[in-house]
N, CA, C and O atoms as a GROMACS GRO file, in nm:
protein
  564
    1MET      N    1  -0.036   2.004  -1.877
    1MET     CA    2  -0.021   1.858  -1.861
    1MET      C    3   0.014   1.822  -1.716
    1MET      O    4  -0.033   1.720  -1.664
    2TYR      N    5   0.094   1.904  -1.651
    2TYR     CA    6   0.138   1.878  -1.514
    2TYR      C    7   0.020   1.858  -1.420
    2TYR      O    8   0.019   1.764  -1.340
    3ASP      N    9  -0.082   1.946  -1.429
    3ASP     CA   10  -0.197   1.938  -1.340
    3ASP      C   11  -0.274   1.807  -1.359
    3ASP      O   12  -0.321   1.748  -1.262
    4TRP      N   13  -0.288   1.761  -1.482
    4TRP     CA   14  -0.358   1.637  -1.509
    4TRP      C   15  -0.281   1.517  -1.454
    4TRP      O   16  -0.340   1.423  -1.400
    5ILE      N   17  -0.151   1.521  -1.469
    5ILE     CA   18  -0.067   1.414  -1.415
    5ILE      C   19  -0.076   1.416  -1.261
    5ILE      O   20  -0.078   1.310  -1.197
    6LEU      N   21  -0.080   1.534  -1.203
    6LEU     CA   22  -0.096   1.544  -1.057
    6LEU      C   23  -0.230   1.484  -1.014
    6LEU      O   24  -0.235   1.413  -0.914
    7VAL      N   25  -0.336   1.511  -1.085
    7VAL     CA   26  -0.467   1.453  -1.054
    7VAL      C   27  -0.457   1.301  -1.061
    7VAL      O   28  -0.505   1.232  -0.971
    8LEU      N   29  -0.397   1.249  -1.168
    8LEU     CA   30  -0.379   1.106  -1.182
    8LEU      C   31  -0.298   1.048  -1.066
    8LEU      O   32  -0.331   0.943  -1.012
    9HIS      N   33  -0.192   1.118  -1.030
    9HIS     CA   34  -0.104   1.073  -0.923
    9HIS      C   35  -0.182   1.064  -0.790
    9HIS      O   36  -0.172   0.964  -0.719
   10ILE      N   37  -0.256   1.166  -0.758
   10ILE     CA   38  -0.331   1.170  -0.633
   10ILE      C   39  -0.441   1.063  -0.632
   10ILE      O   40  -0.464   0.997  -0.531
   11ALA      N   41  -0.507   1.046  -0.746
   11ALA     CA   42  -0.614   0.943  -0.754
   11ALA      C   43  -0.553   0.802  -0.738
   11ALA      O   44  -0.608   0.719  -0.666
   12ALA      N   45  -0.443   0.777  -0.805
   12ALA     CA   46  -0.380   0.646  -0.796
   12ALA      C   47  -0.327   0.621  -0.655
   12ALA      O   48  -0.342   0.512  -0.600
   13TRP      N   49  -0.265   0.722  -0.599
   13TRP     CA   50  -0.208   0.708  -0.464
   13TRP      C   51  -0.320   0.684  -0.364
   13TRP      O   52  -0.305   0.602  -0.273
   14THR      N   53  -0.430   0.752  -0.378
   14THR     CA   54  -0.545   0.734  -0.288
   14THR      C   55  -0.597   0.590  -0.299
   14THR      O   56  -0.629   0.528  -0.197
   15SER      N   57  -0.606   0.539  -0.419
   15SER     CA   58  -0.652   0.400  -0.439
   15SER      C   59  -0.556   0.300  -0.375
   15SER      O   60  -0.598   0.204  -0.310
   16TRP      N   61  -0.429   0.324  -0.396
   16TRP     CA   62  -0.326   0.235  -0.340
   16TRP      C   63  -0.331   0.237  -0.187
   16TRP      O   64  -0.326   0.132  -0.123
   17MET      N   65  -0.341   0.357  -0.130
   17MET     CA   66  -0.344   0.367   0.014
   17MET      C   67  -0.471   0.305   0.072
   17MET      O   68  -0.466   0.240   0.176
   18ALA      N   69  -0.585   0.324   0.006
   18ALA     CA   70  -0.708   0.262   0.054
   18ALA      C   71  -0.692   0.110   0.060
   18ALA      O   72  -0.736   0.046   0.156
   19GLY      N   73  -0.628   0.054  -0.041
   19GLY     CA   74  -0.600  -0.088  -0.038
   19GLY      C   75  -0.507  -0.129   0.074
   19GLY      O   76  -0.529  -0.231   0.140
   20LEU      N   77  -0.403  -0.049   0.096
   20LEU     CA   78  -0.306  -0.082   0.203
   20LEU      C   79  -0.367  -0.063   0.340
   20LEU      O   80  -0.321  -0.125   0.436
   21PHE      N   81  -0.467   0.020   0.352
   21PHE     CA   82  -0.538   0.036   0.481
   21PHE      C   83  -0.633  -0.081   0.503
   21PHE      O   84  -0.651  -0.124   0.616
   22TYR      N   85  -0.694  -0.132   0.398
   22TYR     CA   86  -0.796  -0.235   0.410
   22TYR      C   87  -0.740  -0.377   0.410
   22TYR      O   88  -0.790  -0.463   0.484
   23LEU      N   89  -0.638  -0.403   0.331
   23LEU     CA   90  -0.586  -0.537   0.315
   23LEU      C   91  -0.542  -0.602   0.448
   23LEU      O   92  -0.580  -0.716   0.475
   24PRO      N   93  -0.466  -0.533   0.530
   24PRO     CA   94  -0.430  -0.598   0.660
   24PRO      C   95  -0.552  -0.625   0.746
   24PRO      O   96  -0.550  -0.720   0.824
   25ARG      N   97  -0.658  -0.547   0.735
   25ARG     CA   98  -0.782  -0.576   0.807
   25ARG      C   99  -0.841  -0.708   0.757
   25ARG      O  100  -0.891  -0.787   0.836
   26LEU      N  101  -0.836  -0.732   0.626
   26LEU     CA  102  -0.880  -0.861   0.573
   26LEU      C  103  -0.795  -0.975   0.627
   26LEU      O  104  -0.845  -1.084   0.654
   27PHE      N  105  -0.665  -0.948   0.643
   27PHE     CA  106  -0.576  -1.049   0.701
   27PHE      C  107  -0.617  -1.081   0.846
   27PHE      O  108  -0.613  -1.197   0.888
   28VAL      N  109  -0.657  -0.978   0.921
   28VAL     CA  110  -0.702  -1.001   1.058
   28VAL      C  111  -0.823  -1.094   1.057
   28VAL      O  112  -0.825  -1.193   1.130
   29TYR      N  113  -0.921  -1.064   0.976
   29TYR     CA  114  -1.042  -1.148   0.969
   29TYR      C  115  -1.008  -1.290   0.922
   29TYR      O  116  -1.061  -1.388   0.975
   30HIS      N  117  -0.921  -1.298   0.824
   30HIS     CA  118  -0.882  -1.429   0.771
   30HIS      C  119  -0.816  -1.512   0.880
   30HIS      O  120  -0.850  -1.628   0.902
   31ALA      N  121  -0.719  -1.450   0.950
   31ALA     CA  122  -0.644  -1.523   1.053
   31ALA      C  123  -0.730  -1.561   1.170
   31ALA      O  124  -0.712  -1.667   1.230
   32GLU      N  125  -0.827  -1.474   1.206
   32GLU     CA  126  -0.906  -1.499   1.326
   32GLU      C  127  -1.034  -1.578   1.303
   32GLU      O  128  -1.078  -1.652   1.391
   33ARG      N  129  -1.093  -1.563   1.185
   33ARG     CA  130  -1.226  -1.618   1.167
   33ARG      C  131  -1.234  -1.734   1.070
   33ARG      O  132  -1.326  -1.816   1.078
   34ALA      N  133  -1.138  -1.743   0.979
   34ALA     CA  134  -1.150  -1.849   0.877
   34ALA      C  135  -1.122  -1.987   0.938
   34ALA      O  136  -1.193  -2.084   0.911
   35GLY      N  137  -1.017  -1.993   1.021
   35GLY     CA  138  -0.986  -2.118   1.090
   35GLY      C  139  -0.997  -2.239   0.999
   35GLY      O  140  -0.930  -2.249   0.897
   36SER      N  141  -1.084  -2.332   1.038
   36SER     CA  142  -1.101  -2.454   0.960
   36SER      C  143  -1.218  -2.443   0.861
   36SER      O  144  -1.254  -2.542   0.797
   37ASN      N  145  -1.276  -2.324   0.848
   37ASN     CA  146  -1.385  -2.302   0.753
   37ASN      C  147  -1.326  -2.274   0.615
   37ASN      O  148  -1.290  -2.161   0.584
   38ALA      N  149  -1.317  -2.377   0.533
   38ALA     CA  150  -1.254  -2.364   0.401
   38ALA      C  151  -1.325  -2.264   0.311
   38ALA      O  152  -1.260  -2.190   0.237
   39GLU      N  153  -1.458  -2.260   0.318
   39GLU     CA  154  -1.532  -2.166   0.234
   39GLU      C  155  -1.502  -2.021   0.271
   39GLU      O  156  -1.483  -1.936   0.184
   40MET      N  157  -1.496  -1.993   0.402
   40MET     CA  158  -1.466  -1.858   0.446
   40MET      C  159  -1.322  -1.820   0.410
   40MET      O  160  -1.296  -1.707   0.367
   41ALA      N  161  -1.229  -1.914   0.428
   41ALA     CA  162  -1.090  -1.890   0.394
   41ALA      C  163  -1.078  -1.860   0.246
   41ALA      O  164  -1.003  -1.770   0.208
   42GLU      N  165  -1.149  -1.932   0.162
   42GLU     CA  166  -1.145  -1.910   0.017
   42GLU      C  167  -1.202  -1.770  -0.017
   42GLU      O  168  -1.150  -1.701  -0.104
   43THR      N  169  -1.307  -1.732   0.050
   43THR     CA  170  -1.367  -1.600   0.027
   43THR      C  171  -1.267  -1.489   0.060
   43THR      O  172  -1.248  -1.396  -0.018
   44PHE      N  173  -1.204  -1.499   0.178
   44PHE     CA  174  -1.105  -1.399   0.217
   44PHE      C  175  -0.986  -1.398   0.117
   44PHE      O  176  -0.938  -1.292   0.079
   45SER      N  177  -0.941  -1.514   0.076
   45SER     CA  178  -0.830  -1.523  -0.019
   45SER      C  179  -0.867  -1.457  -0.152
   45SER      O  180  -0.785  -1.386  -0.211
   46THR      N  181  -0.988  -1.479  -0.198
   46THR     CA  182  -1.034  -1.418  -0.323
   46THR      C  183  -1.041  -1.267  -0.311
   46THR      O  184  -0.999  -1.195  -0.401
   47MET      N  185  -1.095  -1.221  -0.199
   47MET     CA  186  -1.104  -1.076  -0.176
   47MET      C  187  -0.964  -1.015  -0.175
   47MET      O  188  -0.941  -0.912  -0.238
   48GLN      N  189  -0.871  -1.079  -0.105
   48GLN     CA  190  -0.735  -1.028  -0.097
   48GLN      C  191  -0.666  -1.026  -0.234
   48GLN      O  192  -0.602  -0.928  -0.271
   49PHE      N  193  -0.683  -1.134  -0.308
   49PHE     CA  194  -0.621  -1.144  -0.438
   49PHE      C  195  -0.672  -1.033  -0.531
   49PHE      O  196  -0.592  -0.966  -0.597
   50LYS      N  197  -0.803  -1.016  -0.536
   50LYS     CA  198  -0.860  -0.913  -0.624
   50LYS      C  199  -0.819  -0.772  -0.583
   50LYS      O  200  -0.791  -0.688  -0.668
   51LEU      N  201  -0.816  -0.748  -0.454
   51LEU     CA  202  -0.770  -0.617  -0.405
   51LEU      C  203  -0.625  -0.594  -0.444
   51LEU      O  204  -0.589  -0.486  -0.493
   52LEU      N  205  -0.541  -0.694  -0.423
   52LEU     CA  206  -0.399  -0.681  -0.455
   52LEU      C  207  -0.373  -0.665  -0.605
   52LEU      O  208  -0.302  -0.574  -0.647
   53ARG      N  209  -0.431  -0.753  -0.686
   53ARG     CA  210  -0.399  -0.758  -0.829
   53ARG      C  211  -0.478  -0.662  -0.916
   53ARG      O  212  -0.425  -0.609  -1.013
   54LEU      N  213  -0.602  -0.639  -0.881
   54LEU     CA  214  -0.687  -0.556  -0.968
   54LEU      C  215  -0.692  -0.410  -0.928
   54LEU      O  216  -0.722  -0.324  -1.011
   55ILE      N  217  -0.663  -0.380  -0.803
   55ILE     CA  218  -0.671  -0.241  -0.758
   55ILE      C  219  -0.533  -0.190  -0.714
   55ILE      O  220  -0.481  -0.093  -0.768
   56MET      N  221  -0.475  -0.258  -0.615
   56MET     CA  222  -0.353  -0.204  -0.556
   56MET      C  223  -0.231  -0.205  -0.648
   56MET      O  224  -0.160  -0.105  -0.656
   57LEU      N  225  -0.206  -0.315  -0.716
   57LEU     CA  226  -0.088  -0.321  -0.803
   57LEU      C  227  -0.094  -0.220  -0.915
   57LEU      O  228   0.004  -0.148  -0.934
   58PRO      N  229  -0.203  -0.210  -0.990
   58PRO     CA  230  -0.209  -0.103  -1.093
   58PRO      C  231  -0.199   0.038  -1.032
   58PRO      O  232  -0.135   0.126  -1.089
   59ALA      N  233  -0.262   0.059  -0.916
   59ALA     CA  234  -0.255   0.190  -0.853
   59ALA      C  235  -0.113   0.222  -0.810
   59ALA      O  236  -0.069   0.336  -0.823
   60MET      N  237  -0.040   0.123  -0.759
   60MET     CA  238   0.098   0.146  -0.720
   60MET      C  239   0.183   0.183  -0.841
   60MET      O  240   0.264   0.276  -0.836
   61ILE      N  241   0.165   0.111  -0.949
   61ILE     CA  242   0.243   0.140  -1.070
   61ILE      C  243   0.214   0.279  -1.124
   61ILE      O  244   0.306   0.352  -1.160
   62VAL      N  245   0.086   0.315  -1.130
   62VAL     CA  246   0.051   0.450  -1.178
   62VAL      C  247   0.103   0.557  -1.082
   62VAL      O  248   0.146   0.664  -1.125
   63THR      N  249   0.099   0.528  -0.953
   63THR     CA  250   0.153   0.623  -0.854
   63THR      C  251   0.302   0.645  -0.880
   63THR      O  252   0.348   0.759  -0.884
   64TRP      N  253   0.376   0.540  -0.897
   64TRP     CA  254   0.520   0.549  -0.923
   64TRP      C  255   0.551   0.625  -1.052
   64TRP      O  256   0.631   0.719  -1.054
   65VAL      N  257   0.486   0.584  -1.160
   65VAL     CA  258   0.514   0.645  -1.292
   65VAL      C  259   0.478   0.794  -1.292
   65VAL      O  260   0.557   0.878  -1.335
   66SER      N  261   0.358   0.825  -1.244
   66SER     CA  262   0.316   0.966  -1.241
   66SER      C  263   0.399   1.047  -1.144
   66SER      O  264   0.432   1.162  -1.171
   67GLY      N  265   0.434   0.988  -1.031
   67GLY     CA  266   0.517   1.058  -0.933
   67GLY      C  267   0.655   1.088  -0.986
   67GLY      O  268   0.707   1.197  -0.962
   68LEU      N  269   0.716   0.995  -1.055
   68LEU     CA  270   0.848   1.019  -1.115
   68LEU      C  271   0.837   1.130  -1.221
   68LEU      O  272   0.924   1.216  -1.230
   69TYR      N  273   0.731   1.127  -1.300
   69TYR     CA  274   0.708   1.233  -1.400
   69TYR      C  275   0.703   1.369  -1.331
   69TYR      O  276   0.769   1.464  -1.373
   70LEU      N  277   0.622   1.377  -1.224
   70LEU     CA  278   0.606   1.504  -1.154
   70LEU      C  279   0.738   1.551  -1.093
   70LEU      O  280   0.769   1.670  -1.097
   71ALA      N  281   0.814   1.459  -1.037
   71ALA     CA  282   0.942   1.495  -0.976
   71ALA      C  283   1.041   1.546  -1.080
   71ALA      O  284   1.115   1.641  -1.056
   72ILE      N  285   1.041   1.483  -1.195
   72ILE     CA  286   1.129   1.528  -1.305
   72ILE      C  287   1.085   1.662  -1.356
   72ILE      O  288   1.165   1.754  -1.370
   73ASP      N  289   0.954   1.673  -1.385
   73ASP     CA  290   0.900   1.798  -1.437
   73ASP      C  291   0.918   1.914  -1.338
   73ASP      O  292   0.945   2.027  -1.378
   74GLY      N  293   0.904   1.886  -1.209
   74GLY     CA  294   0.920   1.988  -1.107
   74GLY      C  295   1.061   2.019  -1.069
   74GLY      O  296   1.087   2.115  -0.997
   75GLY      N  297   1.157   1.935  -1.118
   75GLY     CA  298   1.297   1.956  -1.086
   75GLY      C  299   1.328   1.935  -0.938
   75GLY      O  300   1.413   2.005  -0.882
   76TRP      N  301   1.259   1.840  -0.876
   76TRP     CA  302   1.268   1.822  -0.732
   76TRP      C  303   1.369   1.717  -0.687
   76TRP      O  304   1.384   1.695  -0.567
   77PHE      N  305   1.438   1.653  -0.778
   77PHE     CA  306   1.530   1.548  -0.736
   77PHE      C  307   1.648   1.599  -0.655
   77PHE      O  308   1.716   1.520  -0.590
   78SER      N  309   1.674   1.727  -0.658
   78SER     CA  310   1.784   1.781  -0.578
   78SER      C  311   1.738   1.826  -0.441
   78SER      O  312   1.820   1.868  -0.359
   79ASP      N  313   1.607   1.819  -0.413
   79ASP     CA  314   1.552   1.864  -0.285
   79ASP      C  315   1.552   1.750  -0.183
   79ASP      O  316   1.519   1.635  -0.215
   80GLY      N  317   1.590   1.784  -0.063
   80GLY     CA  318   1.596   1.684   0.045
   80GLY      C  319   1.462   1.621   0.078
   80GLY      O  320   1.456   1.502   0.107
   81TRP      N  321   1.356   1.700   0.073
   81TRP     CA  322   1.223   1.646   0.104
   81TRP      C  323   1.185   1.538   0.003
   81TRP      O  324   1.118   1.441   0.038
   82MET      N  325   1.227   1.554  -0.122
   82MET     CA  326   1.191   1.456  -0.225
   82MET      C  327   1.269   1.326  -0.200
   82MET      O  328   1.216   1.217  -0.224
   83HIS      N  329   1.393   1.336  -0.153
   83HIS     CA  330   1.470   1.214  -0.123
   83HIS      C  331   1.399   1.140  -0.010
   83HIS      O  332   1.387   1.017  -0.014
   84ALA      N  333   1.354   1.214   0.092
   84ALA     CA  334   1.284   1.150   0.203
   84ALA      C  335   1.152   1.091   0.157
   84ALA      O  336   1.116   0.981   0.198
   85LYS      N  337   1.080   1.162   0.071
   85LYS     CA  338   0.951   1.112   0.021
   85LYS      C  339   0.971   0.984  -0.060
   85LYS      O  340   0.897   0.887  -0.043
   86ILE      N  341   1.069   0.983  -0.147
   86ILE     CA  342   1.095   0.862  -0.228
   86ILE      C  343   1.134   0.746  -0.137
   86ILE      O  344   1.092   0.632  -0.161
   87THR      N  345   1.212   0.773  -0.035
   87THR     CA  346   1.248   0.668   0.061
   87THR      C  347   1.122   0.610   0.126
   87THR      O  348   1.112   0.488   0.142
   88LEU      N  349   1.028   0.696   0.164
   88LEU     CA  350   0.905   0.648   0.223
   88LEU      C  351   0.817   0.573   0.123
   88LEU      O  352   0.750   0.476   0.159
   89VAL      N  353   0.818   0.616  -0.003
   89VAL     CA  354   0.739   0.545  -0.105
   89VAL      C  355   0.803   0.408  -0.131
   89VAL      O  356   0.732   0.310  -0.157
   90VAL      N  357   0.932   0.399  -0.126
   90VAL     CA  358   1.000   0.269  -0.136
   90VAL      C  359   0.959   0.181  -0.018
   90VAL      O  360   0.932   0.062  -0.035
   91ALA      N  361   0.954   0.238   0.102
   91ALA     CA  362   0.912   0.164   0.220
   91ALA      C  363   0.766   0.116   0.204
   91ALA      O  364   0.733   0.003   0.240
   92MET      N  365   0.680   0.202   0.150
   92MET     CA  366   0.541   0.163   0.128
   92MET      C  367   0.532   0.053   0.025
   92MET      O  368   0.451  -0.039   0.039
   93SER      N  369   0.615   0.062  -0.079
   93SER     CA  370   0.618  -0.044  -0.180
   93SER      C  371   0.666  -0.176  -0.120
   93SER      O  372   0.616  -0.282  -0.154
   94ALA      N  373   0.764  -0.168  -0.029
   94ALA     CA  374   0.813  -0.289   0.039
   94ALA      C  375   0.702  -0.348   0.126
   94ALA      O  376   0.685  -0.470   0.131
   95PHE      N  377   0.626  -0.263   0.195
   95PHE     CA  378   0.513  -0.310   0.274
   95PHE      C  379   0.412  -0.378   0.185
   95PHE      O  380   0.355  -0.480   0.223
   96HIS      N  381   0.388  -0.323   0.067
   96HIS     CA  382   0.298  -0.385  -0.032
   96HIS      C  383   0.348  -0.524  -0.065
   96HIS      O  384   0.269  -0.618  -0.071
   97GLY      N  385   0.478  -0.536  -0.088
   97GLY     CA  386   0.536  -0.669  -0.118
   97GLY      C  387   0.520  -0.768  -0.003
   97GLY      O  388   0.493  -0.886  -0.025
   98VAL      N  389   0.536  -0.719   0.119
   98VAL     CA  390   0.517  -0.804   0.236
   98VAL      C  391   0.372  -0.850   0.245
   98VAL      O  392   0.344  -0.964   0.280
   99CYS      N  393   0.280  -0.759   0.213
   99CYS     CA  394   0.136  -0.794   0.212
   99CYS      C  395   0.110  -0.905   0.110
   99CYS      O  396   0.030  -0.995   0.136
  100MET      N  397   0.177  -0.899  -0.004
  100MET     CA  398   0.160  -1.005  -0.103
  100MET      C  399   0.208  -1.139  -0.047
  100MET      O  400   0.147  -1.243  -0.071
  101ARG      N  401   0.317  -1.138   0.028
  101ARG     CA  402   0.370  -1.259   0.088
  101ARG      C  403   0.273  -1.312   0.194
  101ARG      O  404   0.248  -1.432   0.202
  102TRP      N  405   0.218  -1.222   0.276
  102TRP     CA  406   0.121  -1.263   0.377
  102TRP      C  407  -0.003  -1.323   0.311
  102TRP      O  408  -0.058  -1.423   0.358
  103HIS      N  409  -0.046  -1.261   0.203
  103HIS     CA  410  -0.163  -1.315   0.129
  103HIS      C  411  -0.135  -1.457   0.081
  103HIS      O  412  -0.219  -1.546   0.098
  104ARG      N  413  -0.021  -1.478   0.023
  104ARG     CA  414   0.014  -1.613  -0.027
  104ARG      C  415   0.012  -1.716   0.088
  104ARG      O  416  -0.037  -1.827   0.072
  105ALA      N  417   0.066  -1.676   0.205
  105ALA     CA  418   0.069  -1.768   0.319
  105ALA      C  419  -0.074  -1.797   0.369
  105ALA      O  420  -0.107  -1.911   0.400
  106LEU      N  421  -0.156  -1.694   0.376
  106LEU     CA  422  -0.293  -1.714   0.419
  106LEU      C  423  -0.370  -1.802   0.320
  106LEU      O  424  -0.445  -1.891   0.359
  107ALA      N  425  -0.350  -1.776   0.191
  107ALA     CA  426  -0.419  -1.854   0.087
  107ALA      C  427  -0.376  -2.000   0.088
  107ALA      O  428  -0.456  -2.089   0.061
  108ALA      N  429  -0.248  -2.023   0.119
  108ALA     CA  430  -0.195  -2.160   0.119
  108ALA      C  431  -0.222  -2.232   0.252
  108ALA      O  432  -0.196  -2.351   0.265
  109GLY      N  433  -0.272  -2.159   0.350
  109GLY     CA  434  -0.297  -2.221   0.479
  109GLY      C  435  -0.171  -2.236   0.563
  109GLY      O  436  -0.169  -2.314   0.659
  110THR      N  437  -0.067  -2.164   0.529
  110THR     CA  438   0.061  -2.175   0.601
  110THR      C  439   0.090  -2.050   0.688
  110THR      O  440   0.202  -2.034   0.736
  111ASN      N  441  -0.006  -1.966   0.706
  111ASN     CA  442   0.013  -1.844   0.784
  111ASN      C  443   0.047  -1.877   0.930
  111ASN      O  444  -0.017  -1.962   0.992
  112ASP      N  445   0.149  -1.810   0.984
  112ASP     CA  446   0.182  -1.829   1.125
  112ASP      C  447   0.167  -1.700   1.205
  112ASP      O  448   0.216  -1.690   1.317
  113LYS      N  449   0.097  -1.601   1.147
  113LYS     CA  450   0.076  -1.471   1.211
  113LYS      C  451  -0.063  -1.467   1.274
  113LYS      O  452  -0.158  -1.528   1.223
  114SER      N  453  -0.074  -1.395   1.385
  114SER     CA  454  -0.202  -1.383   1.454
  114SER      C  455  -0.279  -1.260   1.404
  114SER      O  456  -0.226  -1.174   1.335
  115GLY      N  457  -0.403  -1.257   1.441
  115GLY     CA  458  -0.484  -1.139   1.409
  115GLY      C  459  -0.425  -1.015   1.472
  115GLY      O  460  -0.427  -0.907   1.412
  116ARG      N  461  -0.373  -1.028   1.595
  116ARG     CA  462  -0.310  -0.915   1.663
  116ARG      C  463  -0.189  -0.863   1.584
  116ARG      O  464  -0.170  -0.742   1.570
  117TYR      N  465  -0.110  -0.955   1.532
  117TYR     CA  466   0.006  -0.917   1.450
  117TYR      C  467  -0.039  -0.832   1.332
  117TYR      O  468   0.021  -0.728   1.303
  118PHE      N  469  -0.144  -0.875   1.263
  118PHE     CA  470  -0.193  -0.800   1.147
  118PHE      C  471  -0.256  -0.667   1.188
  118PHE      O  472  -0.251  -0.570   1.112
  119ARG      N  473  -0.316  -0.661   1.308
  119ARG     CA  474  -0.370  -0.532   1.358
  119ARG      C  475  -0.256  -0.432   1.375
  119ARG      O  476  -0.269  -0.316   1.336
  120ILE      N  477  -0.146  -0.476   1.431
  120ILE     CA  478  -0.031  -0.390   1.451
  120ILE      C  479   0.028  -0.350   1.316
  120ILE      O  480   0.059  -0.233   1.293
  121ALA      N  481   0.042  -0.445   1.227
  121ALA     CA  482   0.095  -0.418   1.092
  121ALA      C  483   0.009  -0.320   1.018
  121ALA      O  484   0.058  -0.245   0.934
  122ASN      N  485  -0.120  -0.318   1.049
  122ASN     CA  486  -0.214  -0.227   0.981
  122ASN      C  487  -0.181  -0.081   1.008
  122ASN      O  488  -0.227   0.006   0.934
  123GLU      N  489  -0.102  -0.053   1.112
  123GLU     CA  490  -0.065   0.086   1.144
  123GLU      C  491   0.051   0.138   1.058
  123GLU      O  492   0.070   0.258   1.044
  124VAL      N  493   0.128   0.046   1.003
  124VAL     CA  494   0.247   0.086   0.924
  124VAL      C  495   0.211   0.180   0.809
  124VAL      O  496   0.271   0.287   0.798
  125PRO      N  497   0.116   0.145   0.722
  125PRO     CA  498   0.087   0.237   0.612
  125PRO      C  499   0.030   0.371   0.659
  125PRO      O  500   0.047   0.472   0.590
  126THR      N  501  -0.038   0.374   0.772
  126THR     CA  502  -0.090   0.500   0.823
  126THR      C  503   0.021   0.596   0.860
  126THR      O  504   0.016   0.714   0.826
  127VAL      N  505   0.121   0.545   0.930
  127VAL     CA  506   0.234   0.630   0.969
  127VAL      C  507   0.309   0.680   0.845
  127VAL      O  508   0.341   0.798   0.835
  128ILE      N  509   0.337   0.590   0.752
  128ILE     CA  510   0.410   0.631   0.630
  128ILE      C  511   0.326   0.729   0.551
  128ILE      O  512   0.380   0.827   0.500
  129PHE      N  513   0.197   0.705   0.539
  129PHE     CA  514   0.106   0.795   0.470
  129PHE      C  515   0.115   0.936   0.525
  129PHE      O  516   0.130   1.032   0.449
  130LEU      N  517   0.107   0.949   0.657
  130LEU     CA  518   0.112   1.082   0.719
  130LEU      C  519   0.245   1.153   0.693
  130LEU      O  520   0.247   1.273   0.666
  131LEU      N  521   0.353   1.079   0.700
  131LEU     CA  522   0.485   1.138   0.673
  131LEU      C  523   0.497   1.183   0.529
  131LEU      O  524   0.555   1.288   0.502
  132ILE      N  525   0.443   1.106   0.434
  132ILE     CA  526   0.447   1.145   0.294
  132ILE      C  527   0.364   1.270   0.272
  132ILE      O  528   0.407   1.360   0.200
  133VAL      N  529   0.247   1.280   0.331
  133VAL     CA  530   0.163   1.399   0.316
  133VAL      C  531   0.235   1.522   0.371
  133VAL      O  532   0.234   1.628   0.308
  134ILE      N  533   0.297   1.509   0.486
  134ILE     CA  534   0.373   1.621   0.544
  134ILE      C  535   0.481   1.667   0.449
  134ILE      O  536   0.495   1.786   0.424
  135LEU      N  537   0.557   1.575   0.396
  135LEU     CA  538   0.668   1.607   0.305
  135LEU      C  539   0.617   1.672   0.177
  135LEU      O  540   0.673   1.772   0.131
  136ALA      N  541   0.510   1.614   0.118
  136ALA     CA  542   0.460   1.663  -0.009
  136ALA      C  543   0.400   1.803   0.003
  136ALA      O  544   0.410   1.883  -0.089
  137ILE      N  545   0.337   1.831   0.115
  137ILE     CA  546   0.270   1.961   0.128
  137ILE      C  547   0.363   2.067   0.185
  137ILE      O  548   0.368   2.178   0.133
  138LEU      N  549   0.436   2.036   0.290
  138LEU     CA  550   0.520   2.137   0.356
  138LEU      C  551   0.657   2.152   0.292
  138LEU      O  552   0.720   2.258   0.304
  139LYS      N  553   0.704   2.047   0.225
  139LYS     CA  554   0.842   2.049   0.166
  139LYS      C  555   0.938   2.115   0.263
  139LYS      O  556   0.996   2.220   0.234
  140PRO      N  557   0.955   2.052   0.380
  140PRO     CA  558   1.029   2.118   0.490
  140PRO      C  559   1.179   2.136   0.472
  140PRO      O  560   1.242   2.216   0.541
  141PHE      N  561   1.236   2.062   0.378
  141PHE     CA  562   1.382   2.078   0.357
  141PHE      C  563   1.419   2.041   0.217
  141PHE      O  564   1.536   2.048   0.181
   0.00000   0.00000   0.00000
């Protein structure tokens, strides 16, 4: 059962990360190109909403549930690397929440962030992703 849960965990995590890599890019396009074009703004808002609600949110939930199962089954809650990994996953979840807030502001037309801001923010999940991979594979402490 463990191996199947691990497959589910990796698949869900990959889907969640793909969304977190792509969503801020949509924010860049929305902030820079939608401007006063209501139809384009609506298209970007719809794309963001569907990505957040239909792909990323379920993937995040499955990642959390399967990851907790694996940590319990593996007896890793006493390991330092697991504490660091969970801290990073909490940070990634917080970034997901911030993305939801940015989406709401963009959809409502109240966004005050620039495309450059979203480009920089787009690097956050990449850094956290790399740190999580290092911890999960090397289990350094």
